[in-house]
C-alpha positions in Angstrom: 11.2 -49.9 -13.2 10.8 -46.5 -11.6 13.2 -43.7 -12.7 15.3 -42.2 -10.0 13.8 -38.9 -9.0 15.7 -35.8 -10.2 17.0 -33.5 -7.5 14.6 -30.5 -8.0 17.0 -28.2 -6.2 20.0 -28.9 -8.5 20.9 -26.4 -11.2 19.1 -26.7 -14.5 21.4 -28.2 -17.2 21.8 -26.5 -20.5 23.0 -29.5 -22.4 25.3 -28.7 -25.3 23.8 -25.2 -25.8 25.1 -22.2 -24.0 23.1 -19.7 -26.0 21.3 -18.3 -22.9 24.2 -18.5 -20.4 25.4 -15.0 -20.9 21.9 -13.6 -21.0 21.0 -15.5 -17.8 24.1 -14.1 -16.0 23.3 -10.5 -17.0 19.7 -10.8 -15.8 20.8 -12.0 -12.3 23.6 -9.3 -12.0 22.0 -6.0 -12.7 24.0 -4.0 -10.1 26.2 -1.0 -9.6 28.6 -0.4 -6.7 29.8 3.1 -5.7 33.5 3.3 -4.9 34.1 5.8 -2.0 36.9 8.3 -2.6 38.7 9.4 0.6 38.8 12.9 -0.8 35.0 13.3 -0.7 33.8 15.5 2.1 30.3 16.3 3.4 29.7 20.0 3.5 29.2 21.9 6.7 25.8 22.0 8.3 25.1 25.6 7.0 25.2 24.3 3.4 22.3 21.9 3.9 19.3 23.1 2.0 20.9 26.5 1.2 20.8 26.3 -2.6 18.0 26.1 -5.2 17.4 23.0 -7.2 20.0 22.3 -9.9 20.4 19.9 -12.9 23.2 17.9 -14.5 22.9 18.1 -18.3 23.8 14.5 -19.0 21.3 13.2 -16.5 18.6 15.6 -17.8 19.1 14.2 -21.3 18.8 10.6 -20.1 15.5 11.6 -18.3 14.2 13.1 -21.5 15.1 10.1 -23.6 13.6 7.7 -21.1 10.3 9.7 -20.9 10.2 9.6 -24.7 10.4 5.8 -24.6 7.8 5.6 -21.9 5.5 8.0 -23.8 5.2 5.4 -26.6 3.0 3.4 -24.2 0.6 6.3 -23.6 -2.1 4.8 -25.8 -2.0 1.3 -24.4 -4.6 0.4 -21.8 -3.0 -0.7 -18.5 -4.8 -4.1 -18.7 -3.6 -4.8 -22.2 0.0 -3.7 -21.8 0.3 -5.4 -18.4 -1.0 -8.7 -19.9 1.6 -8.4 -22.7 4.5 -7.6 -20.5 3.6 -10.4 -18.0 3.9 -12.9 -20.9 7.2 -11.4 -21.8 8.6 -11.3 -18.3 11.7 -13.6 -18.0 11.0 -14.1 -14.3 7.3 -14.7 -14.9 7.5 -18.3 -13.6 9.7 -17.7 -10.6 6.8 -17.3 -8.1 5.0 -20.4 -9.5 8.2 -22.5 -9.2 8.9 -21.2 -5.7 5.3 -21.9 -4.6 5.5 -25.4 -6.0 8.9 -26.3 -4.5 9.1 -24.2 -1.3 5.5 -22.9 -0.6 6.8 -20.0 1.6 4.6 -17.9 3.9 2.9 -15.0 2.1 4.7 -15.4 -1.2 4.4 -12.2 -3.4 6.6 -10.5 -5.9 8.0 -8.4 -3.0 8.9 -11.6 -1.2 11.1 -12.8 -4.1 12.7 -9.3 -4.6 13.7 -9.1 -1.0 15.1 -12.6 -1.0 17.3 -11.7 -3.9 18.6 -8.7 -2.1 19.2 -10.7 1.1 21.2 -13.4 -0.7 23.1 -11.2 -3.2 24.4 -8.8 -0.6 24.4 -10.9 2.6 22.5 -8.2 4.4 22.7 -9.6 7.9 25.3 -7.6 9.7 28.3 -9.2 11.4 27.2 -7.9 14.8 23.9 -9.7 14.5 25.7 -13.0 13.7 28.1 -12.5 16.7 25.5 -11.4 19.2 22.9 -13.8 17.8 20.2 -11.2 18.0 18.8 -8.5 15.8 15.9 -6.0 15.5 14.6 -5.1 12.0 12.4 -2.1 11.2 10.3 -2.1 8.0 9.0 1.2 6.7 6.2 1.5 4.1 6.0 -2.2 4.4 2.4 -3.2 3.5 1.4 -5.9 2.9 4.3 -7.5 4.8 6.1 -9.8 2.4 9.6 -8.4 3.1 9.1 -9.6 6.7 8.0 -13.1 5.8 10.9 -13.2 3.2 13.4 -12.1 5.9 12.0 -14.8 8.3 12.5 -17.5 5.6 16.0 -16.3 4.9 17.0 -16.2 8.6 15.5 -19.7 9.3 17.6 -21.2 6.4 20.8 -19.2 6.9 20.9 -17.8 10.4 18.5 -19.8 12.5 20.4 -19.1 15.7 19.7 -15.3 15.6 16.9 -14.2 18.0 14.9 -11.8 15.8 12.4 -9.1 16.6 10.7 -6.9 14.1 8.5 -3.7 13.9 6.8 -2.4 10.8 5.0 0.7 9.7 3.0 1.7 6.7 0.0 3.8 5.7 -2.7 2.5 7.9 -5.3 0.6 5.8 -7.8 0.9 8.6 -7.7 4.7 8.6 -10.2 6.0 6.2 -8.4 9.3 5.6 -5.7 7.5 3.6 -6.1 7.3 -0.1 -6.4 4.0 -1.9 -4.0 5.4 -4.6 -1.1 5.7 -2.2 -1.9 2.9 0.2 -1.7 -0.9 0.0 -5.0 -2.1 1.5 -4.0 -5.8 1.6 -4.0 -6.7 5.3 -4.0 -10.6 5.1 -0.7 -10.7 7.0 -1.0 -7.4 8.9 -4.4 -8.5 10.5 -2.7 -11.3 12.3 0.4 -9.3 13.4 -1.1 -6.0 14.4 0.9 -5.9 17.6 4.1 -5.6 15.5 2.8 -2.6 13.5 3.1 1.0 14.5 1.1 3.7 12.8 2.6 6.6 14.6 1.0 9.1 17.1 -1.9 10.0 14.8 -2.6 6.4 13.7 -2.3 7.3 9.9 1.0 5.5 9.5 2.3 8.5 7.5 6.1 8.3 7.9 6.4 11.8 6.3 5.1 13.3 9.6 8.0 14.0 12.0 6.1 13.0 15.2 5.1 9.7 13.6 8.6 9.1 12.5 10.0 9.8 16.0 7.4 7.5 17.7 8.3 4.6 15.3 12.1 5.1 15.9 11.6 5.2 19.7 9.6 1.9 19.7 12.0 0.2 17.3 15.0 1.1 19.5 13.1 -0.1 22.6 13.3 -3.6 21.2 17.1 -3.7 21.0 19.8 -2.8 18.5 18.2 -2.1 15.1 20.6 -3.7 12.6 18.3 -3.8 9.5 16.0 -1.2 8.1 14.0 -1.7 4.9 11.8 0.9 3.1 9.7 -0.1 0.2 7.6 3.0 -0.2 6.2 4.6 -3.3 3.7 7.2 -4.4 1.1 6.8 -7.1 2.5 8.4 -10.2 -0.1 7.1 -12.7 -1.2 10.6 -13.7 2.4 11.8 -14.0 4.6 8.9 -15.1 7.2 11.3 -16.4 7.8 12.8 -12.9 8.1 9.6 -10.8 11.4 10.5 -9.3 10.4 14.1 -8.3 7.1 12.8 -6.8 8.6 10.0 -4.8 11.8 11.8 -3.6 10.2 13.5 -0.6 9.0 10.1 0.7 12.5 8.6 0.1 14.0 11.4 2.0 11.8 10.8 5.0 12.5 7.0 4.9 16.2 7.7 4.8 16.2 10.2 7.7 14.1 7.8 9.8 16.4 4.8 8.9 19.5 6.7 9.8 18.2 7.7 13.2 17.1 4.1 13.9 20.1 2.1 12.8 22.9 0.9 15.1 26.5 0.9 14.0 27.2 -1.8 11.4 23.6 -2.0 10.3 22.1 -2.5 6.9 19.6 -0.3 5.0 17.6 -1.5 2.0 15.3 0.9 0.2 13.5 1.3 -3.1 14.1 4.2 -5.4 13.6 4.8 -9.1 15.7 6.8 -11.6 18.8 8.8 -10.5 18.4 11.9 -12.6 17.3 14.6 -10.1 19.4 16.7 -7.7 17.4 15.2 -4.7 18.5 11.6 -5.4 22.1 12.6 -6.2 22.4 14.4 -2.9 20.8 11.6 -0.9 23.2 9.1 -2.5 26.2 11.4 -1.7 25.0 11.5 1.9 24.6 7.7 2.2 28.1 7.1 0.7 29.5 9.0 3.7 27.5 7.1 6.3 27.8 3.6 5.0 30.9 1.7 4.0 29.3 0.2 0.9 26.4 1.6 -1.3 25.0 -0.6 -4.1 22.2 -0.1 -6.6 20.5 -3.4 -7.6 17.6 -4.4 -9.7 16.4 -7.9 -8.7 15.4 -10.2 -11.6 11.9 -10.4 -10.2 11.5 -6.6 -10.3 9.5 -5.8 -13.5 12.1 -5.2 -16.2 10.3 -2.4 -17.9 9.9 -0.1 -14.8 12.4 2.2 -13.1 12.4 0.4 -9.8 15.8 -0.4 -8.2 17.0 -1.0 -4.6 19.8 0.7 -2.8 21.6 -1.8 -0.6 23.6 0.2 2.0 25.9 -2.0 4.1 27.9 -1.4 7.4 26.5 1.8 8.8 29.4 3.8 10.1 27.5 5.3 13.1 25.0 8.1 13.6 27.4 10.4 15.4 27.7 12.4 12.1 23.9 12.5 11.9 23.5 14.2 15.3 25.2 17.3 13.9 23.1 17.5 10.8 19.7 16.4 12.2 18.4 19.8 13.1 18.9 20.9 9.5 17.3 17.7 8.1 14.3 18.1 10.3 13.5 21.6 8.9 12.5 20.2 5.5 11.1 16.8 6.7 7.6 16.2 5.2 7.4 19.8 3.9 7.2 21.6 0.5 10.6 23.2 1.3 12.3 19.9 0.5 11.2 20.2 -3.1 12.1 23.9 -3.3 15.7 23.5 -2.2 18.6 21.2 -2.8 20.1 19.2 0.1 23.6 20.2 -1.1 24.8 22.8 -3.6 26.2 21.3 -6.8 29.6 22.8 -6.3 30.3 20.9 -3.1 29.7 17.5 -4.8 33.0 16.2 -6.3 33.1 15.5 -10.1 34.4 12.0 -9.3 31.1 11.2 -7.5 29.0 12.8 -10.3 30.8 10.6 -12.8 29.8 7.5 -10.8 26.2 8.7 -10.6 26.2 9.2 -14.4 27.6 5.7 -15.0 25.0 4.2 -12.6 22.1 6.2 -14.1 23.1 5.3 -17.7 23.4 1.6 -16.9 19.8 1.3 -15.5 18.4 3.8 -18.0 19.8 1.7 -20.9 18.3 -1.5 -19.5 14.9 0.0 -19.1 14.8 1.6 -22.6 16.0 -1.7 -24.1 13.2 -3.7 -22.4 10.5 -1.1 -23.4 11.7 -1.3 -27.1 11.8 -5.1 -27.1 8.3 -5.3 -25.6 7.0 -2.9 -28.2 8.6 -4.9 -31.1 7.2 -8.1 -29.6 3.7 -6.6 -29.4 3.9 -5.9 -33.1 5.2 -9.4 -33.8 2.8 -11.4 -31.7 2.4 -14.0 -34.4 6.2 -14.8 -34.4 6.2 -18.4 -33.0 10.0 -18.5 -32.6 9.9 -15.4 -30.4 7.4 -17.0 -28.0 9.4 -20.2 -27.9 12.5 -18.4 -26.8 10.7 -16.6 -24.1 9.1 -19.8 -22.8 12.6 -21.4 -22.6 14.1 -18.4 -20.8 11.3 -18.3 -18.3 11.8 -21.9 -17.4 15.6 -21.4 -17.1 15.2 -18.3 -14.9 12.8 -20.0 -12.5 15.1 -23.0 -12.1 18.1 -20.8 -11.7 16.4 -18.7 -9.0 15.7 -21.7 -6.8 19.2 -23.1 -7.3 21.2 -19.9 -7.0 19.6 -18.8 -3.7 19.4 -22.3 -2.3 15.7 -22.0 -1.6 14.2 -24.8 0.5 11.0 -25.1 2.5 11.0 -24.3 6.2 8.9 -26.0 8.9 5.4 -24.4 9.3 6.4 -23.9 13.0 9.2 -21.7 11.8 6.8 -19.4 10.0 5.7 -16.2 11.7 2.1 -17.3 11.7 2.8 -21.0 12.0 0.9 -21.9 8.8 -2.2 -19.7 9.4 -1.9 -18.0 6.0 -1.7 -21.3 4.2 -4.8 -22.6 6.0 -6.8 -19.4 5.2 -5.6 -19.4 1.6 -7.0 -16.0 1.1 -6.4 -13.9 -2.1 -6.2 -10.1 -2.1 -9.7 -9.0 -3.0 -8.8 -5.4 -3.1 -5.6 -4.8 -5.2 -4.8 -1.4 -6.5 -7.2 -0.7 -9.2 -6.4 1.1 -12.5 -8.1 1.0 -15.9 -7.6 2.4 -19.4 -4.6 4.1 -21.0 -2.7 7.2 -19.8 -4.1 9.2 -22.8 -7.7 8.2 -21.8 -7.2 9.2 -18.2 -5.9 12.6 -19.3 -8.8 13.1 -21.7 -11.4 12.4 -19.0 -10.9 15.8 -17.5 -11.6 17.4 -20.9 -14.7 15.4 -21.7 -18.2 16.8 -21.9 -20.7 15.8 -19.3 -22.3 13.3 -21.7 -18.9 11.8 -22.5 -18.0 11.5 -18.8 -21.4 9.9 -18.2 -20.8 7.3 -20.9 -17.3 6.6 -19.5 -18.7 6.1 -16.0 -21.4 3.8 -17.2 -18.8 1.7 -18.9 -16.8 1.6 -15.7 -19.8 0.4 -13.7 -20.7 -2.3 -16.3 -17.1 -3.5 -16.2 -17.2 -3.8 -12.4 -20.5 -5.6 -12.5 -18.8 -8.3 -14.7 -15.5 -8.4 -12.7 -17.2 -8.3 -9.3 -20.5 -10.2 -9.6 -21.7 -9.8 -6.0 -25.1 -11.2 -5.2 -27.3 -8.2 -4.7 -29.9 -8.0 -2.0 -33.0 -9.3 -3.8 -35.4 -9.6 -0.9 -37.0 -7.1 1.4 -34.6 -7.6 4.2 -31.2 -9.4 4.4 -30.9 -10.6 8.0 -27.5 -10.9 9.6 -26.4 -14.2 11.0 -26.9 -14.1 14.8 -24.0 -15.2 17.1 -23.2 -14.6 20.7 -19.9 -12.8 21.2 -18.4 -11.3 24.3 -16.6 -8.0 23.8 -15.2 -5.0 25.6 -15.1 -1.3 24.5 -11.6 -0.4 23.4 -11.0 3.0 21.9 -8.5 3.7 19.1 -7.6 7.4 18.7 -6.0 9.2 15.8 -6.1 12.1 13.4 -9.7 13.3 12.8 -11.2 12.3 9.4 -11.6 15.3 7.2 -13.2 13.3 4.4 -13.4 9.6 3.4 -10.7 8.5 1.0 -10.9 4.7 1.6 -12.7 1.9 3.4 -12.0 -1.7 4.4 -15.7 -2.4 4.2 -16.3 -2.1 0.4 -14.6 -3.2 -2.8 -12.2 -0.6 -4.1 -13.6 -0.3 -7.7 -17.1 0.4 -6.3 -15.8 3.0 -3.8 -13.6 4.7 -6.4 -16.5 5.0 -8.9 -18.7 6.4 -6.1 -16.0 9.0 -5.2 -15.3 9.9 -8.9 -19.0 10.7 -9.4 -19.3 12.5 -6.1 -16.2 14.7 -6.5 -16.7 15.8 -10.1 -17.5 19.5 -10.0 -19.7 19.3 -13.1 -22.1 16.9 -11.3 -22.2 18.8 -8.0 -25.4 20.8 -8.4 -27.2 17.8 -9.9 -26.3 15.5 -7.0 -27.1 18.1 -4.3 -30.6 18.5 -5.9 -31.0 14.7 -6.0 -29.9 14.3 -2.4 -32.4 16.9 -1.2 -35.3 15.0 -2.9 -33.9 11.6 -1.8 -33.8 12.7 1.9 -37.6 13.4 1.8 -38.5 10.1 0.2 -38.3 7.5 2.9 -39.4 4.0 1.9 -42.3 2.6 4.0 -41.9 -0.7 6.0 -44.9 -2.2 7.7 -43.3 -3.0 11.1 -45.3 -2.4 14.3 -43.9 -0.6 17.3 -41.1 0.9 15.2 -39.2 4.2 15.4 -37.8 5.8 12.2 -34.6 7.8 12.3 -33.3 9.3 9.1 -29.8 10.6 9.7 -28.7 13.6 7.6 -26.4 12.8 4.6 -22.9 14.2 4.6 -22.8 17.4 2.6 -20.0 18.5 0.2 -18.6 21.0 2.7 -19.0 18.9 5.8 -16.0 17.9 7.9 -16.6 14.2 8.1 -15.6 13.4 11.7 -17.9 16.2 12.9 -20.8 14.9 10.9 -20.2 11.4 12.0 -20.2 12.2 15.7 -23.2 14.4 15.3 -25.1 11.4 13.7 -24.0 9.1 16.5 -25.3 11.6 19.1 -28.7 11.7 17.3 -28.8 7.9 17.2 -28.0 7.5 20.9 -30.5 10.1 22.0 -33.2 8.4 19.9 -32.5 5.0 21.4 -32.9 6.5 24.9 -36.4 7.6 24.0 -37.5 4.2 22.8 -39.1 1.4 24.9 -37.8 -2.1 25.5 -38.7 -4.4 22.7 -39.1 -1.6 20.1 -37.7 -1.8 16.6 -35.6 1.0 14.9 -35.6 1.7 11.2 -32.3 3.5 10.7 -31.6 5.3 7.4 -28.3 6.9 6.1 -26.1 5.3 8.7 -22.7 5.3 6.9 -21.0 1.9 7.3 -17.7 2.8 5.6 -15.8 3.8 8.7 -14.5 1.7 11.6 -16.2 4.0 14.1 -19.7 3.5 12.7 -19.1 -0.3 12.1 -18.0 -0.6 15.7 -21.3 1.1 16.8 -23.3 -1.3 14.6 -21.4 -4.2 16.1 -22.5 -3.0 19.6 -26.1 -2.5 18.4 -26.4 -5.9 16.8 -24.5 -8.0 19.4 -25.8 -6.3 22.6 -28.6 -3.8 22.2 -30.9 -5.5 19.7 -32.0 -9.1 19.2 -31.3 -9.1 15.5 -30.4 -6.7 12.6 -31.1 -6.7 8.8 -30.2 -4.7 5.8 -32.2 -3.4 2.9 -30.6 -2.4 -0.4 -32.2 1.1 -0.2 -30.0 2.0 2.8 -32.2 1.2 5.8 -31.0 -0.9 8.7 -33.7 -2.7 10.7 -32.8 -3.3 14.3 -35.4 -5.5 16.1 -36.3 -5.7 19.8 -34.3 -3.2 21.8 -32.7 -4.2 25.1 -32.3 -0.8 26.9 -30.1 -2.2 29.7 -27.3 -2.5 27.2 -27.4 1.2 26.1 -24.8 1.9 28.8 -22.2 0.7 26.2 -23.2 3.5 23.8 -23.3 6.0 26.7 -19.7 5.1 27.4 -18.8 5.8 23.8 -20.8 9.1 23.9 -19.0 10.3 27.0 -15.6 9.6 25.5 -16.6 11.3 22.2 -17.6 14.5 24.1 -14.3 14.4 26.1 -12.2 14.0 22.9 -13.9 16.8 21.0 -12.0 19.2 23.2 -8.8 18.1 21.4 -8.7 19.4 17.9 -6.0 17.0 16.6 -7.5 13.8 18.1 -10.7 11.8 17.5 -12.1 8.3 18.3 -11.5 6.2 15.2 -13.2 3.1 16.5 -14.7 1.8 19.7 -13.8 -1.8 19.3 -10.6 -3.8 18.3 -10.0 -4.2 14.6 -9.9 -8.0 15.0 -13.5 -8.0 16.2 -15.1 -5.8 13.5 -13.1 -7.0 10.6 -13.6 -10.7 10.7 -16.2 -13.4 10.4 -19.8 -13.2 9.3 -20.4 -9.7 10.7 -17.6 -8.3 8.5 -18.8 -10.2 5.4 -22.3 -8.9 6.0 -21.2 -5.3 6.2 -19.1 -5.6 3.0 -21.9 -7.3 1.2 -24.3 -4.5 2.2 -21.9 -1.7 1.2 -21.1 -3.3 -2.2 -24.8 -3.5 -2.9 -25.9 -0.1 -1.5 -23.1 1.9 -3.1 -23.3 0.2 -6.5 -27.0 1.0 -6.4 -26.3 4.6 -5.3 -23.8 5.0 -8.3 -26.5 3.7 -10.6 -29.0 6.2 -9.2 -26.6 9.1 -9.4 -25.7 8.3 -13.0 -29.4 8.1 -13.9 -30.1 11.5 -12.2 -27.2 13.1 -14.1 -28.5 11.5 -17.4 -32.0 12.9 -16.8 -30.7 16.4 -16.1 -28.7 16.9 -19.3 
């Protein structure tokens, strides 16, 4: 006989034991609700940013105690401590359980966190339910899991609502953005680029006023904005004791943008951290006047040991109050002035509100300290079998409770945003944020001798060789796969690149190592000398009827976009002097930017019969078709026109979806990984020989 199948969506039974019931309840209900007092008043406009920063003694003491607890982790390597806390995470099996039973679109930790917020606070406004339509705006949204989570929630709970969405984030395709502050994972974004807005300068920086206003205008053009989310953060790995101060200017910009975007009755969900500083206290006081309900919530799938919480602001009263204050709010938007002044003087904030802030701060501070201490004790008691057995049982219960509590069920692939595309691609994020070592080790690096730094960098490179074992180019020429593709020139404009801080065409660990070597002042003279010698030594290739073009390397003091367009001009002029059927040997053509990669695409798909890479940095372009050089002439003309505008440059000459997909993209990434790993090795060898 077959046993009757158990209902996998029913609540997990505890049997006769209720030892975990209370603990389970507490884990799913880490929340605080502010209670508005009718006596509270917002100060007049003249009081905004009129006072210096201030402190509240009780909050300052909490901050000091929390930083003491966090400082006990200074000597743990990130890899080691993360591995330990992952095993200890009560919600560690939630994603696995959800994937097995529900298999939602683009499941990440952010997906589960947002779904908890949506279900716990019923974030869909009444007006959206009545009108059966809604626009949502998602700030600092990469990689996009809040959006797919919201879609899943709507399809299960409000399927009759016609929903439009717009998102913004630091643009992963803009090489001036730093890998430290930007999520480069574009698996979802790549397919939905029409729904993303990176502002007027194409950086996606919401801390720029003009970018913010462009995003607001476009969101409002879609209809009534009834939900805004903001999941932004700033890399604080070098200053973990100042997370709130570092991230507060971003949160301010997110809040000001959200308040201008939202329609009456709307919901605002945003991430924040501790509530110790005057900046956060003031922002929460402002929000309590503009929303009928303000909650602070820590989802169970948010890592227990960090300071991350979410503010859930419900039922926006209206932005008529905002119109009066906006000129004052604009003055400090995205400026250093925001950190130098306080939004409100302390004496205008009622004691009854301060008391609620203290209660809220203490509650979440206590939870975090408790988790850090427990994790430390568990690390010292790793051989305690009973301890591991309890954690395993809790993880199982939490995962089952999560699915039951939030009534999670699959939706039809046709109801997904990408109709199942992401499931079919089954891609993993090949470029997650990349950190290594302990906080103490990172601090010590700046104080190391040149020999110690060299040893440290050698170790980093060897680790990357093991973790990212790419097949190096081991033959004279690696020819690109040929394919016929029709394309049209399409320019993308944006803020001129001052220097390269990231690239979609190389693995992050290799690029970071390259940058770390290049930007170290102690290596500067050695590398300049090496580059001067390297430029004179051009490898020989026995290819008949070939022209050699060695482009200049970018110098330390070069403005990158000027150097890039100068090199393109040299290339285009050289091609015009060549004859049909000639071959070009091109050296030092930087393939880290979308502009240069788009030029290579034009060269390989239209101007030459085939192209090949060498590991020493030479591109071989065979059999020129001069008739097609008109494409490059069109780019050249537009480059010359744009140079007259100091705040604008051509970032690429082709659509992202053309250059960042298929064999062509894979070939470029393969070449860059090989070339820059080799370049790092050469640099380290040159430094070693000079000391």
